C-alpha positions in Angstrom: 6.4 4.3 -6.7 4.9 5.6 -9.7 1.2 6.7 -9.5 -0.6 7.0 -12.7 -4.2 9.0 -13.4 -6.4 8.4 -15.9 -9.9 9.9 -16.3 -13.0 9.7 -18.7 -14.0 12.6 -20.0 -16.6 13.1 -17.8 -14.5 13.9 -15.0 -12.5 17.1 -14.6 -9.0 15.4 -13.8 -5.8 18.1 -14.5 -3.2 18.5 -11.9 -5.1 18.9 -8.5 -6.7 15.3 -9.0 -3.3 14.1 -9.9 -1.9 15.6 -6.7 -4.7 14.4 -4.6 -4.3 10.7 -5.7 -0.2 10.7 -5.7 -0.4 12.1 -2.1 -3.5 9.8 -0.7 -1.4 6.9 -2.2 1.8 7.8 -0.9 0.1 8.0 2.3 -1.8 4.6 2.3 1.4 2.5 0.8 4.4 4.6 3.0 5.3 1.1 4.7 4.9 -0.8 1.5 6.5 1.9 -0.8 9.7 -0.1 -1.5 7.6 -2.8 -2.9 5.0 -1.1 -4.9 6.5 -0.1 -8.1 3.3 1.3 -10.0 -0.2 2.4 -9.2 -2.8 2.7 -11.9 -5.8 4.7 -11.2 -8.5 4.7 -13.3 -11.5 6.9 -12.7 -15.0 7.1 -14.3 -18.5 8.6 -14.1 -20.6 5.8 -15.5 -23.7 7.0 -15.9 -22.1 10.7 -17.0 -24.8 13.8 -17.3 -27.5 11.0 -16.1 -26.2 11.1 -12.6 -27.0 8.7 -10.1 -26.1 6.8 -6.8 -23.0 5.2 -6.8 -21.9 6.2 -9.9 -18.4 7.2 -9.7 -15.9 4.2 -10.3 -12.1 3.9 -9.2 -10.2 1.1 -10.5 -6.7 0.8 -9.2 -4.3 -1.6 -10.6 -1.5 -2.2 -8.2 2.2 -3.8 -9.1 4.2 -5.1 -6.6 7.9 -6.3 -6.9 8.0 -9.6 -8.4 4.4 -10.3 -8.3 1.7 -10.4 -11.0 -0.5 -7.0 -10.7 -3.5 -7.2 -9.2 -6.5 -4.4 -9.3 -9.4 -3.2 -6.7 -12.4 -1.2 -8.1 -14.7 0.6 -5.6 -18.6 2.4 -6.8 -19.2 5.9 -4.6 -21.5 8.6 -5.1 -18.5 11.6 -5.5 -15.2 10.9 -6.8 -12.9 11.4 -4.0 -15.2 9.0 -2.1 -14.7 6.6 -4.8 -10.6 7.0 -4.8 -11.0 6.7 -1.0 -12.7 3.5 -1.1 -10.5 2.1 -3.6 -7.2 3.1 -1.7 -8.2 1.6 1.6 -9.0 -1.7 -0.6 -5.9 -1.5 -2.0 -4.0 -0.7 1.5 -5.7 -4.3 3.0 -4.9 -6.3 -0.4 -1.2 -5.1 -0.2 -0.8 -5.8 3.6 -2.3 -9.3 3.3 -0.1 -10.2 -0.2 3.1 -8.6 2.0 2.2 -10.7 5.1 1.5 -13.9 3.1 5.0 -13.4 1.3 6.6 -12.7 4.7 5.1 -16.3 5.8 5.9 -18.2 3.2 
């Protein structure tokens, strides 16, 4: 499973953000790692220097083997909370998708 992290100019990215996201996604998708080929993570501060509640956005695009990619988005007060929220949504979506695939 490949994990790619992109961020806008308002987010301090770097190796620590990359490591955080990679470790989180490997933990969250541990049971599905043979079916998930890639996760693209996009984090952004929508209001920039203006601040505001829930202005941090994390969008994750997930590619499952043999299926069309899908995306989830989560807004929160800080970047780690936004990433964690999006990861939780990814986990639920992947679990449902894999379950439907097995039932078919």
